[in-house]
C-alpha positions in Angstrom: -20.7 -52.5 -26.0 -20.9 -56.3 -26.1 -23.7 -56.3 -23.8 -25.1 -54.0 -25.9 -24.9 -56.2 -29.1 -26.1 -59.3 -26.8 -29.1 -57.0 -25.3 -30.3 -55.9 -29.2 -29.8 -59.4 -30.1 -32.6 -61.1 -27.6 -34.7 -58.0 -28.3 -34.5 -59.4 -32.6 -35.3 -63.2 -31.6 -38.3 -61.9 -29.4 -39.8 -60.3 -32.0 -38.6 -63.4 -34.4 -40.4 -65.9 -32.1 -43.6 -63.9 -31.6 -43.7 -63.8 -35.4 -43.4 -67.4 -36.0 -46.0 -67.9 -33.2 -48.5 -66.2 -34.9 -48.1 -68.2 -38.2 -48.5 -71.2 -36.3 -51.4 -70.2 -34.7 -52.8 -69.6 -38.5 -51.4 -73.0 -39.8 -53.4 -74.9 -37.1 -56.6 -72.8 -39.0 -55.8 -74.8 -41.5 -54.4 -71.8 -43.9 -51.4 -72.9 -46.4 -48.2 -71.6 -45.4 -47.9 -68.8 -47.5 -51.1 -67.5 -46.5 -50.1 -68.2 -42.7 -47.2 -66.0 -43.1 -48.8 -63.1 -44.9 -52.0 -63.1 -42.3 -49.2 -62.8 -39.5 -47.3 -60.2 -41.1 -50.7 -58.2 -41.9 -51.5 -58.6 -37.9 -48.0 -58.1 -36.5 -47.5 -55.3 -38.8 -43.6 -53.5 -40.2 -41.3 -56.0 -38.8 -38.2 -53.8 -39.5 -40.2 -50.8 -37.8 -41.3 -53.1 -34.6 -37.7 -53.3 -33.9 -37.5 -49.7 -34.2 -40.1 -48.9 -31.6 -38.4 -51.4 -29.3 -35.2 -50.1 -29.6 -36.5 -46.5 -28.8 -37.2 -47.8 -25.9 -34.1 -49.4 -24.7 -32.0 -47.2 -22.1 -28.8 -47.6 -23.9 -30.4 -45.6 -27.0 -28.4 -42.3 -26.3 -25.3 -43.8 -25.5 -25.6 -45.2 -29.1 -26.7 -42.1 -30.7 -23.8 -40.1 -28.8 -21.6 -43.2 -30.3 -22.7 -42.1 -33.4 -22.4 -38.7 -32.8 -18.8 -38.9 -31.9 -17.9 -41.3 -34.9 -19.4 -39.0 -37.2 -17.9 -35.6 -35.7 -14.4 -37.7 -35.9 -15.1 -38.6 -39.6 -16.0 -34.8 -40.1 -13.1 -33.3 -38.9 -10.7 -36.2 -40.6 -12.4 -34.5 -44.0 -11.3 -31.0 -43.0 -8.2 -31.4 -40.8 -7.4 -27.5 -40.9 -10.8 -26.1 -40.1 -10.3 -28.8 -36.6 -7.1 -27.7 -36.0 -7.8 -24.1 -36.0 -10.5 -24.3 -33.5 -8.6 -26.7 -31.0 -5.4 -24.5 -31.0 -7.4 -21.4 -30.3 -9.8 -23.2 -27.6 -6.6 -24.8 -26.4 -4.8 -21.5 -26.0 -7.6 -19.8 -24.1 -8.2 -22.8 -21.9 -4.8 -22.8 -21.0 -4.5 -19.5 -20.2 -7.3 -19.9 -17.6 -6.3 -23.3 -16.6 -2.7 -21.7 -15.8 -3.8 -18.4 -13.8 -6.5 -20.8 -12.0 -4.0 -22.5 -10.8 -2.1 -20.0 -9.7 -5.8 -18.7 -7.9 -6.3 -22.3 -6.1 -3.3 -22.2 -5.0 -3.3 -19.0 -3.1 -7.0 -18.0 -2.7 -8.5 -21.3 -2.4 -6.3 -23.7 -1.2 -6.6 -25.4 2.5 -3.9 -26.7 4.8 -3.3 -30.4 4.9 -4.4 -31.0 8.3 -7.5 -33.0 10.1 -10.3 -30.9 10.4 -8.9 -27.4 9.7 -12.6 -25.8 10.0 -11.6 -26.4 13.4 -8.4 -24.8 13.8 -8.1 -20.7 14.5 -5.7 -18.2 15.1 -5.8 -16.1 18.7 -5.3 -12.9 17.1 -5.8 -9.2 19.2 -6.8 -5.9 17.5 -9.2 -5.9 14.1 -6.4 -6.4 12.1 -6.2 -9.9 10.5 -2.3 -9.8 10.2 -1.8 -9.8 14.2 -1.9 -13.5 15.5 1.5 -12.9 16.7 2.4 -12.9 20.6 4.8 -14.3 23.7 5.1 -17.1 25.3 3.6 -16.1 28.7 0.3 -15.4 26.8 0.4 -18.8 25.0 0.6 -20.5 29.0 -2.7 -18.0 29.7 -4.2 -19.3 26.5 -2.9 -22.7 27.0 -5.4 -22.7 30.2 -9.1 -22.6 28.2 -9.8 -25.9 27.9 -13.5 -25.4 28.1 -13.3 -23.9 25.0 -10.3 -25.5 23.1 -9.2 -29.0 23.0 -6.2 -27.5 22.8 -3.5 -24.6 22.2 -0.2 -24.8 20.2 2.0 -22.1 19.3 4.9 -21.9 16.6 7.5 -19.1 15.6 9.5 -19.1 12.3 13.0 -19.6 12.1 16.1 -19.9 9.6 18.8 -22.6 10.8 22.2 -22.8 9.7 22.4 -26.8 8.5 25.9 -27.9 8.4 26.0 -29.4 4.7 29.6 -31.0 3.9 32.2 -28.4 4.1 29.8 -25.2 4.5 26.9 -24.3 5.8 23.1 -24.0 4.5 20.5 -21.6 5.3 17.1 -23.8 5.7 13.7 -22.3 6.5 12.2 -24.0 9.7 10.3 -23.3 12.9 10.2 -23.7 16.5 6.8 -25.1 17.9 5.0 -26.5 21.1 5.3 -30.0 21.9 1.8 -30.4 21.2 1.8 -28.9 17.5 1.4 -31.8 15.5 -1.3 -33.2 17.7 -3.2 -30.3 18.3 -3.1 -29.3 14.5 -3.8 -33.0 13.5 -0.7 -32.8 10.6 -0.4 -36.4 8.6 3.2 -37.8 9.0 4.8 -40.3 5.7 6.9 -42.2 8.4 7.8 -41.2 12.2 6.0 -39.6 14.3 5.5 -35.6 15.6 6.1 -34.0 18.8 4.8 -34.3 22.5 4.9 -32.8 25.6 7.6 -34.6 26.6 9.8 -33.4 23.9 9.4 -30.0 24.7 10.7 -30.5 28.2 14.0 -29.5 27.3 17.7 -30.9 28.0 20.4 -32.4 26.0 18.5 -35.7 25.5 15.1 -33.9 23.7 17.8 -32.6 20.6 15.3 -33.9 18.0 13.9 -32.7 14.4 11.2 -33.3 12.4 11.7 -32.9 8.5 9.4 -32.2 6.0 8.3 -34.4 2.8 10.3 -31.7 0.5 13.1 -31.8 2.4 13.2 -35.9 3.1 13.6 -35.7 -0.9 15.7 -33.4 -2.1 18.3 -34.4 1.0 17.9 -38.0 1.8 16.4 -39.7 -1.5 13.2 -40.4 0.9 15.5 -43.4 2.4 13.2 -45.2 4.7 16.0 -45.1 7.1 16.0 -41.3 7.7 14.4 -41.9 11.1 17.3 -42.2 13.3 19.7 -39.7 11.5 20.9 -37.0 12.4 21.3 -33.2 11.1 23.6 -30.6 12.7 21.6 -27.4 12.9 22.9 -24.3 14.4 26.1 -26.5 15.9 23.7 -29.0 17.8 23.2 -32.3 16.7 19.6 -33.7 16.3 18.0 -36.8 15.9 15.2 -37.2 13.0 12.1 -38.8 14.5 9.5 -37.9 11.9 8.8 -36.6 8.1 5.7 -35.2 7.6 3.0 -36.2 4.8 3.5 -34.7 1.2 1.5 -31.2 1.0 2.1 -30.3 4.5 4.3 -26.5 4.5 3.2 -25.0 7.9 0.7 -22.3 8.0 2.4 -19.6 6.5 1.1 -19.9 3.0 4.2 -19.2 0.4 6.6 -20.2 2.3 8.1 -23.7 3.1 8.8 -25.4 6.7 12.0 -27.9 5.9 13.2 -28.5 9.7 11.1 -28.4 12.7 12.6 -28.3 16.1 10.8 -27.9 19.7 10.3 -24.7 21.9 12.9 -26.1 24.3 15.7 -26.0 21.7 15.1 -22.6 21.1 15.4 -21.8 24.9 18.7 -23.3 25.1 20.2 -20.1 23.4 17.2 -17.7 24.9 15.8 -19.5 28.3 14.7 -15.7 28.6 11.8 -16.6 26.0 9.5 -18.3 28.5 9.3 -15.5 30.4 9.9 -12.6 28.3 6.9 -10.1 28.2 8.9 -7.4 25.9 8.2 -9.2 22.8 4.3 -9.2 22.4 4.7 -8.2 18.8 7.2 -10.7 18.1 6.6 -13.9 15.1 5.0 -16.3 17.1 1.2 -17.0 16.5 -0.9 -19.2 18.5 -3.3 -21.9 16.9 -6.1 -23.3 18.5 -8.2 -26.2 18.2 -12.0 -25.3 19.2 -13.9 -27.8 21.4 -16.8 -30.1 19.6 -20.0 -27.9 20.1 -18.5 -24.3 21.5 -19.6 -21.8 19.4 -16.7 -19.2 17.9 -18.3 -16.2 19.6 -18.3 -17.9 23.0 -14.6 -18.9 22.2 -14.0 -15.1 21.6 -15.6 -13.8 24.8 -13.4 -16.5 26.8 -10.1 -15.6 24.9 -10.4 -11.8 25.3 -11.5 -12.0 29.5 -7.7 -13.8 29.7 -6.6 -11.1 27.3 -7.8 -8.3 29.2 -6.6 -10.2 32.7 -3.1 -10.6 31.0 -2.9 -6.6 30.0 -3.8 -5.9 33.7 -0.9 -7.7 35.0 2.5 -5.5 36.0 4.5 -6.6 33.5 2.1 -6.5 30.7 1.0 -2.4 31.5 3.4 -0.9 29.5 1.1 -2.0 26.4 -1.5 0.1 27.3 0.6 2.6 26.4 1.9 1.8 23.0 -0.8 3.5 20.1 -3.8 2.3 20.0 -3.5 -0.7 22.5 -6.0 1.1 24.7 -8.9 -0.5 23.0 -7.2 -3.5 21.5 -9.5 -6.8 21.9 -9.0 -10.5 21.3 -10.4 -12.5 18.6 -10.1 -15.6 16.8 -9.3 -15.7 13.1 -10.0 -18.9 10.8 -6.6 -21.0 10.2 -8.1 -23.6 7.9 -6.4 -21.9 5.3 -3.1 -20.7 7.0 -2.6 -17.0 7.6 -4.4 -14.3 5.4 -1.1 -12.2 4.8 -0.3 -13.6 1.0 -4.3 -13.8 -0.4 -4.6 -10.1 0.8 -1.9 -9.2 -0.8 -2.4 -11.0 -4.6 -6.6 -11.0 -4.1 -7.6 -7.9 -6.2 -4.2 -8.7 -8.7 -5.5 -12.7 -9.0 -9.2 -11.3 -9.3 -7.9 -9.4 -12.3 -6.2 -11.7 -14.3 -9.0 -14.3 -13.9 -11.5 -11.6 -15.8 -8.4 -11.0 -18.5 -8.0 -14.3 -19.0 -11.7 -15.2 -19.1 -12.0 -12.4 -21.9 -10.0 -14.1 -23.8 -11.6 -17.1 -23.8 -14.6 -15.3 -25.2 -13.0 -13.9 -27.8 -11.6 -17.2 -28.7 -15.2 -18.7 -28.2 -16.5 -15.8 -30.9 -13.3 -16.3 -33.2 -14.8 -20.1 -33.4 -18.1 -19.2 -33.3 -17.6 -17.3 -36.6 -15.9 -20.1 -37.8 -18.6 -22.9 -36.9 -21.3 -20.6 -38.4 -19.4 -20.1 -41.9 -19.5 -23.9 -41.7 -22.8 -24.1 -41.3 -23.7 -22.0 -44.7 -21.5 -24.6 -46.3 -23.5 -27.4 -44.8 -26.8 -26.0 -45.7 -27.1 -28.3 -48.3 -26.5 -31.6 -46.5 -28.8 -30.3 -43.2 -31.5 -29.3 -45.8 -31.7 -33.3 -47.2 -31.6 -34.6 -43.8 -34.7 -32.7 -42.6 -36.3 -33.6 -45.8 -36.1 -37.2 -45.0 -37.7 -36.9 -41.9 -34.5 -36.1 -39.7 -35.6 -34.1 -36.6 -34.1 -30.5 -35.8 -33.4 -31.5 -32.2 -31.5 -34.7 -33.3 -29.4 -32.4 -35.6 -28.7 -29.5 -33.2 -27.5 -32.1 -30.7 -25.3 -33.4 -33.5 -23.6 -29.7 -34.3 -23.2 -29.9 -30.3 -21.4 -33.0 -29.8 -19.1 -31.4 -32.6 -18.5 -28.7 -30.5 -18.3 -30.2 -27.3 -15.8 -33.3 -28.5 -13.8 -29.9 -30.3 -13.8 -28.0 -26.8 -12.7 -31.0 -24.7 -9.8 -31.8 -27.3 -8.7 -28.4 -26.8 -9.0 -28.4 -23.1 -6.6 -31.3 -22.8 -4.2 -29.7 -24.9 -4.7 -26.6 -22.9 -4.3 -28.1 -19.6 -1.3 -29.7 -20.9 0.0 -26.1 -22.1 -1.0 -25.0 -18.6 1.7 -26.4 -17.1 4.8 -24.4 -19.1 2.7 -21.1 -18.1 2.4 -22.3 -14.5 6.3 -22.6 -14.6 6.7 -19.4 -15.9 4.7 -18.3 -13.4 6.4 -20.1 -10.1 9.7 -18.8 -11.7 8.8 -15.4 -11.3 6.9 -15.3 -7.6 9.8 -17.3 -6.4 12.5 -15.0 -6.6 13.6 -12.3 -4.8 14.2 -12.3 -0.9 11.0 -13.5 0.3 10.3 -16.2 -2.3 6.4 -17.3 -2.7 6.8 -21.1 -2.9 3.5 -22.4 -4.1 2.5 -25.8 -5.3 1.4 -25.5 -8.8 1.6 -28.8 -10.1 -2.2 -30.2 -11.4 -4.5 -31.2 -8.9 -8.0 -32.4 -8.9 -9.6 -29.0 -8.6 -7.7 -28.1 -11.7 -8.3 -30.6 -13.7 -11.9 -30.3 -12.6 -11.9 -26.8 -13.2 -10.4 -27.4 -16.6 -13.1 -30.2 -17.7 -16.2 -28.1 -16.6 -14.6 -25.2 -18.2 -14.3 -27.0 -21.7 -17.6 -28.3 -21.7 -19.5 -24.3 -20.8 -16.7 -23.8 -23.5 -18.3 -25.8 -26.0 -22.2 -25.0 -25.2 -21.0 -21.1 -25.3 -19.8 -21.5 -29.1 -21.9 -24.4 -30.3 -25.3 -23.2 -29.6 -25.5 -20.0 -31.9 -24.3 -22.0 -35.1 -26.3 -25.6 -34.1 -29.4 -23.7 -34.0 -28.4 -21.7 -36.7 -27.2 -24.4 -38.8 -30.7 -25.8 -38.6 -32.7 -22.9 -39.8 -33.0 -22.9 -42.9 -35.5 -22.7 -46.3 -36.4 -26.6 -47.3 -38.1 -25.6 -50.9 -34.4 -23.0 -52.0 -31.9 -25.5 -50.0 -33.0 -28.3 -52.4 -32.6 -26.6 -55.3 -29.4 -26.7 -57.6 -26.3 -24.6 -56.4 -25.4 -22.9 -52.8 -28.2 -22.8 -50.6 -28.9 -18.6 -50.6 -29.3 -17.0 -47.6 -30.0 -13.6 -47.0 -27.4 -10.9 -46.6 -27.7 -8.6 -44.3 -25.4 -5.5 -43.3 -25.0 -6.4 -39.3 -25.2 -10.2 -39.6 -24.3 -12.9 -36.5 -20.6 -13.0 -37.4 -20.2 -9.1 -37.9 -21.2 -9.1 -34.7 -19.2 -11.3 -32.8 -15.9 -9.7 -34.6 -17.3 -6.4 -33.2 -18.0 -7.8 -29.7 -14.2 -9.1 -29.7 -12.7 -5.9 -30.8 -14.8 -4.4 -27.6 -13.2 -7.1 -25.4 -10.0 -7.0 -26.8 -9.7 -2.9 -26.3 -10.6 -3.3 -22.4 -7.6 -5.7 -22.0 -5.6 -3.9 -24.2 -6.4 -0.6 -22.2 -6.0 -2.5 -18.5 -2.7 -4.3 -20.0 -1.4 -0.7 -21.0 -2.3 1.1 -17.5 -0.5 -2.1 -15.7 2.7 -1.9 -17.8 3.0 1.8 -17.2 2.5 1.7 -13.4 5.7 -1.2 -13.6 7.7 1.2 -15.4 6.2 4.3 -13.2 7.7 2.2 -10.2 10.6 1.0 -12.0 12.3 4.6 -13.0 10.9 6.3 -9.4 13.4 8.5 -7.9 13.9 6.9 -4.4 16.1 9.4 -3.3 19.8 7.2 -3.6 21.3 6.6 -6.7 20.8 2.9 -7.8 23.5 2.5 -10.2 26.3 0.2 -9.4 25.6 -0.7 -5.7 25.7 -4.7 -4.6 24.1 -5.5 -1.6 24.7 -9.1 0.3 23.3 -9.7 3.5 26.2 -10.4 6.5 24.8 -12.9 9.0 26.3 -13.8 12.2 23.1 -15.7 14.4 23.6 -18.7 16.1 27.5 -18.8 15.7 29.8 -18.3 18.2 30.6 -14.8 17.0 29.7 -12.5 19.3 27.1 -10.0 18.3 28.7 -7.4 20.2 31.7 -7.1 17.7 29.1 -6.4 15.0 30.4 -3.0 14.0 34.3 -4.4 14.1 33.4 -7.0 11.9 31.3 -4.9 9.7 34.2 -2.3 9.3 37.2 -5.2 8.8 34.6 -6.6 6.0 34.5 -2.6 4.0 38.0 -2.3 4.5 38.9 -5.4 2.7 36.0 -5.1 0.1 36.7 -1.7 -0.7 40.4 -2.4 -0.9 40.7 -5.5 -2.9 37.9 -5.0 -5.5 36.5 -2.6 -7.8 34.7 -0.8 -5.2 34.3 3.2 -4.5 32.4 2.6 -0.8 31.0 0.9 1.3 28.1 0.4 4.3 27.0 -1.5 7.2 23.2 -0.9 8.0 20.4 -3.0 9.8 18.2 -2.2 6.7 18.4 -0.5 3.0 15.9 1.6 0.6 13.1 -0.5 -1.1 13.6 -3.9 1.2 10.4 -5.3 3.2 12.8 -5.3 6.5 12.2 -2.5 8.5 11.5 -1.8 12.2 9.6 1.8 13.5 9.4 3.1 17.2 7.3 6.2 18.4 9.7 9.0 18.8 9.4 11.8 21.8 10.3 15.1 21.1 10.6 17.3 24.2 8.9 20.5 23.8 7.0 19.6 20.4 3.8 19.9 19.4 1.5 17.2 21.2 0.8 14.5 18.6 -0.8 11.1 19.1 0.9 8.3 19.7 0.0 6.6 16.1 1.7 9.7 14.2 4.6 9.7 16.4 6.1 6.5 14.3 9.2 6.7 12.8 11.1 3.8 10.7 14.6 3.0 12.3 17.8 2.1 10.7 21.7 1.6 12.2 24.1 2.5 10.0 28.1 3.0 9.7 29.4 6.2 8.2 29.6 5.7 5.0 26.3 5.0 4.5 25.1 7.8 2.6 27.8 8.5 0.9 27.6 4.6 -0.6 24.0 4.9 -1.4 24.0 8.6 -2.8 22.0 10.0 0.0 22.1 13.7 0.3 22.9 15.8 2.9 21.1 18.7 3.8 22.5 20.0 6.9 24.3 19.1 9.6 27.0 16.0 9.7 27.0 12.6 9.3 28.3 9.9 12.0 32.0 9.6 12.2 35.0 8.2 14.8 33.7 10.5 17.4 30.2 8.4 17.3 31.5 5.5 19.8 29.5 3.8 22.2 31.3 6.2 25.1 30.6 9.1 23.6 27.3 11.1 23.9 24.4 9.3 21.5 23.7 10.9 18.5 21.0 10.6 15.4 20.4 12.0 11.8 17.0 12.5 10.6 15.0 13.2 7.4 12.8 15.9 5.8 10.1 14.2 6.8 10.8 13.9 10.6 12.2 17.5 10.5 8.8 18.7 8.6 6.7 16.6 10.9 8.4 17.5 14.4 9.8 20.6 13.8 8.0 23.0 11.2 10.3 25.4 9.5 12.9 25.0 12.5 16.4 24.1 12.7 16.6 20.4 14.3 19.9 19.9 14.5 21.3 20.2 18.0 17.6 19.3 19.4 17.1 16.3 21.5 14.9 13.3 21.2 14.4 10.0 22.4 12.5 6.9 21.3 9.6 5.3 23.4 10.3 4.4 26.8 13.7 5.5 26.7 14.0 8.3 28.2 16.9 7.4 30.0 18.7 7.2 26.3 18.2 10.8 24.7 19.9 11.0 21.2 21.2 14.7 19.8 20.3 15.5 15.9 23.7 16.0 14.4 22.3 16.0 10.7 19.5 16.2 8.0 19.7 14.3 4.9 17.1 13.9 1.6 13.9 11.8 2.0 14.5 8.1 0.7 11.9 5.5 -0.4 11.6 2.5 2.2 9.9 -0.5 1.9 7.4 0.2 -0.6 8.4 2.4 -4.0 4.6 3.2 -4.1 4.2 4.6 -0.4 6.2 8.3 0.3 8.7 8.1 2.1 8.4 7.4 5.9 9.5 9.6 8.5 13.0 8.1 9.3 15.9 8.1 12.3 19.4 7.0 11.2 21.6 5.9 14.4 25.1 4.9 14.1 25.6 1.4 14.6 28.7 2.0 17.0 26.2 2.8 19.5 24.4 0.0 19.1 22.0 -0.5 22.0 20.7 -3.9 21.2 21.9 -7.3 19.5 21.6 -7.4 16.4 23.6 -10.3 14.4 22.1 -9.9 10.5 23.3 -6.7 9.0 23.2 -5.9 4.9 26.2 -4.5 3.2 26.4 -1.9 0.2 29.1 -1.6 -1.9 29.8 1.2 -4.4 31.1 -0.4 -7.4 33.3 1.1 -10.5 31.7 -2.1 -12.3 28.8 -4.1 -13.3 28.5 -5.1 -9.3 27.0 -8.3 -10.5 30.1 -9.7 -11.4 31.5 -8.9 -7.7 29.5 -11.9 -6.3 32.0 -14.6 -6.1 34.6 -12.6 -5.2 32.7 -11.2 -2.8 31.9 -14.8 -0.7 35.3 -15.3 -0.9 36.9 -11.8 0.8 34.3 -12.2 3.9 35.3 -15.8 4.6 38.9 -14.5 4.6 37.7 -12.0 7.8 36.0 -14.6 9.2 34.3 -18.1 7.6 31.8 -18.4 10.5 29.9 -15.5 8.5 27.0 -16.1 6.3 27.4 -14.4 3.1 23.7 -14.3 1.6 21.5 -13.0 -0.9 23.8 -11.0 -3.0 22.1 -8.7 -5.4 22.4 -5.3 -7.1 20.0 -2.5 -6.4 18.2 -3.4 -9.7 17.5 -6.8 -8.7 16.2 -5.7 -4.9 14.2 -3.0 -7.0 12.6 -5.8 -9.2 12.4 -8.5 -6.5 10.0 -5.9 -4.5 7.9 -5.8 -8.2 6.8 -9.0 -8.2 3.2 -8.5 -7.8 3.5 -5.7 -10.5 6.1 -7.7 -12.8 3.4 -10.0 -12.7 0.6 -8.2 -13.2 2.4 -6.7 -16.7 3.8 -9.5 -17.8 0.9 -11.7 -17.7 -1.5 -8.8 -19.2 0.7 -8.2 -21.7 0.7 -11.5 -23.0 -3.5 -11.8 -22.9 -4.1 -8.7 -24.5 -1.4 -9.5 -27.3 -3.1 -13.1 -27.7 -6.6 -11.5 -27.5 -5.2 -9.0 -30.3 -4.3 -11.7 -32.6 -7.4 -13.8 -32.1 -9.8 -10.6 -33.0 -7.2 -10.0 -35.6 -7.9 -13.8 -37.0 -11.4 -13.4 -36.3 -11.8 -9.8 -38.5 -9.4 -11.5 -41.7 -12.3 -14.0 -41.4 -15.1 -12.1 -41.7 -13.7 -9.7 -44.5 -12.6 -12.8 -46.3 -16.2 -14.7 -46.2 -17.9 -11.4 -47.3 -15.2 -10.9 -50.0 -15.6 -14.4 -51.2 -19.5 -14.1 -51.1 -19.4 -10.4 -52.6 -17.0 -12.1 -55.9 -20.1 -11.4 -58.6 -21.1 -8.0 -56.6 -17.7 -6.7 -57.2 -16.7 -8.4 -60.6 -20.0 -5.9 -62.3 -18.8 -3.1 -60.0 -15.0 -3.3 -61.9 -16.8 -4.3 -65.2 -19.2 -1.3 -65.2 -15.5 1.0 -64.6 -14.8 0.6 -60.8 -11.0 1.2 -60.2 -8.8 -1.4 -57.4 -8.5 1.5 -55.5 -12.4 1.9 -54.9 -12.5 -1.6 -54.3 -9.6 -1.7 -51.7 -11.1 1.6 -49.9 -14.5 0.0 -50.1 -13.5 -3.5 -47.9 -11.5 -1.8 -45.9 -13.8 0.9 -44.9 -16.5 -1.7 -44.3 -14.0 -3.5 -41.7 -13.5 -0.1 -40.1 -17.3 0.1 -39.4 -16.7 -3.1 -37.8 -14.1 -2.4 -35.8 -15.5 1.3 -34.9 -18.3 -0.1 -33.4 -16.4 -2.4 -31.4 -14.0 0.4 -30.3 -16.2 2.6 -29.1 -18.2 0.3 -27.1 -14.7 -1.3 -26.2 -13.8 2.6 -24.5 -16.6 2.6 -22.7 -16.3 -0.5 -21.6 -12.9 0.0 -20.4 -13.6 3.7 -18.7 -16.0 1.5 -16.5 -13.9 -1.5 -16.3 -10.3 0.2 -15.2 -11.6 1.6 -12.2 -11.1 -1.7 -11.0 -7.7 -1.7 -11.3 -7.4 1.5 -9.0 -5.9 -0.1 -6.2 -3.2 -1.4 -8.7 -2.0 1.3 -10.4 0.7 4.1 -9.6 1.0 7.4 -11.8 -1.5 7.1 -14.0 -5.2 7.4 -13.4 -7.8 4.0 -14.3 -9.2 6.4 -17.0 -5.9 7.9 -18.5 -6.7 9.1 -21.9 -3.6 8.7 -23.2 -3.6 4.8 -23.1 -7.1 4.8 -23.8 -6.4 7.0 -27.1 -2.9 4.5 -27.9 -5.4 1.5 -27.5 -7.8 3.0 -29.9 -5.3 3.6 -32.5 -3.8 0.0 -32.0 -6.8 -1.3 -32.6 -7.9 0.5 -35.4 -4.0 0.1 -37.2 -5.0 -3.5 -36.3 -7.8 -3.5 -38.4 -6.3 -1.7 -41.5 -3.6 -4.4 -41.8 -6.4 -7.6 -41.1 -8.6 -6.1 -43.8 -6.2 -5.4 -46.1 -5.1 -8.6 -47.5 -8.1 -9.8 -48.5 -9.3 -6.4 -50.0 -6.4 -6.6 -52.1 -6.6 -10.0 -53.6 -10.4 -8.6 -53.9 -8.9 -5.9 -55.7 -6.7 -8.1 -58.6 -9.6 -10.2 -59.4 -10.6 -10.5 -63.5 -14.1 -9.5 -63.4 -14.4 -11.5 -67.0 -13.5 -14.5 -65.1 -16.1 -13.9 -62.0 -18.7 -13.1 -64.4 -18.0 -15.8 -66.7 -18.0 -18.2 -63.4 -21.1 -17.0 -62.3 
């Protein structure tokens, strides 16, 4: 501002100097002072106009005029604060909703991993699926030798660690990594260092750990002397050598890596891990950094050659017999944004939510545009006068757009603040459950840029039509006394905007109705078990001194103690539980049955204690359940569900038949029972084929079990008592994730809950905005029609007739919007088909309910201005006119 003032002062001084030189020349020619000045002014012209012309080419003119427009807009808002507040709040709600959902969208779909040159990182995968980057250590060793196409190859394995915390133990998420992990990935460090190849040699002198920035903050208060301090993990004391920088949480979006250990530490408990070829489908992704100048196609060919050679080695020939593995090829999957599981799970849902909040914002913009159109009518005389004295139309349009942009930016700033509360609610929802989705939803540069850009676009969207409409006036009529007349049209721009609002609202309400009904259908679906009064918790003895072979006996002791000491009717132990994300599957071989393809022979497996079916309320169809005779020394037995019996045996009785799992011909099982079907991993899927085996005939170590208790009272009240009683059996056993079956069902429906909750909120907001918009249009029309209504009532029209007339006019607007909205919903809701369950995308009940709801809202919104109009006094109105 100071520079601008100095430049203008210099400009005025130059003009004055030029004028004085002209006067002096005239004096030198012998003119009198008065004549010399008069002649100089005639020659020079209008001094003020010259100054204006000079300023017109000044490069800061636009900034000066913009500053004037902003100051004028602020003065206008101060004169009408209610008008400005309504617009700002409307925009804040729309922009805030968009910002909140974009924060979630950006965190899941767009955000890359905080690594050095992540675009050069690739997962070494197998098969056509992007979800299969896992392998085993021998294969990692083969990949490590492909130095001609990669700068390096690293691997990692997710794990849960038992970290000593005071007198107890806390479960902490972490990973084992190869020694070159931090170097190959380019992991940034806050302090200290990452691992090196030397750290992965093994031995007691290599017990070191790297922790995350978040763990450093939570457990050490960001102590700068954390390096060298120790952690007791799984009974071992490890020294901290580094802290990863904030923002790096591993390569699996939605998860958190608090502690990282070298693979050498894992081999201390499982030395066979280094030579194990059997865990090919394990949890050890391989990630490689592509060498500069090497095309991904060339690297893919190189790793596939190694892959095929690896499959030909004797220890891996068995893989060729696995279903579908005869055609499997190696592939490279970009790792710059981490694994794709979370993105693929939420991509459709997030796209739907982004469309919904976009429609809410459009409805809000239509409301604001209607307000500005009404205000433009009131300012018509001001515009007429300004145009009459020489103001350009473009200059006035810019003035009105400045007001719109200023309102939008203020609304965007408030919306950005409101979005923080929305993202906190979303984060609390997705972080619940057995598999919490941990996301950093704090505002970042991308979200800020999105909000600013959206605010600017919004300002243009609702500001252009009112700006051009306000400057299109009749100068002759506008200068006359009284209000500026405008031709009344049945379908004005304001009415069309309201009809469009209602149409978009119909689409949103219909979508929200479908998603809400989907959630209700899934929550109420009969899963084949009794969910009431059922308490679940995990019993974990992994990485403790407790012998895994004694887990069945431990389960019996825990269940006996809980049933005798708590308000429990029955209890059971099992590897898996209905409606859970855990699960195991294997091909089932049925000698003498109809030949099946390998993929069709897959069945879900579960190891259970004898009271499993009684505890969960699963019905026995025929045969028997497991009992005391089913021990490790006796004949192996199994129980199947109806789906297995129907698929493998048809109408024949399966009891007594002998079966075995893939590659376990030496361990056949006799089917002793047939039970009802139950849902397992997903409530959306049909019940899978399930084979149950007794926990007492445990064939492989299993240190993590799920205990189920059928209680006499609210199961949530027993949580504290359960921990104490299990600690009384064995203090080294960890009790984790205590929840009721109702809570577990809710936990696996997080996506559906998110969609139903947010879509309902957005449709409710859209309904409110549409109601306000309709109310505003009807009130405006009533105000403009007071004289006509007064004449009608003076001529004998009844108040009820006036009421009907106004409501009928509002219904005509709403009917157009509802019809257009139903057509739009008919087409748009097909996008929801993959998200729905138990209801079709074009469900007539939902669409009819939506239409009736909008009609009811229309009647309510139009009743109040109609009632006010029906109570006017004709004499007062006509006297005023």
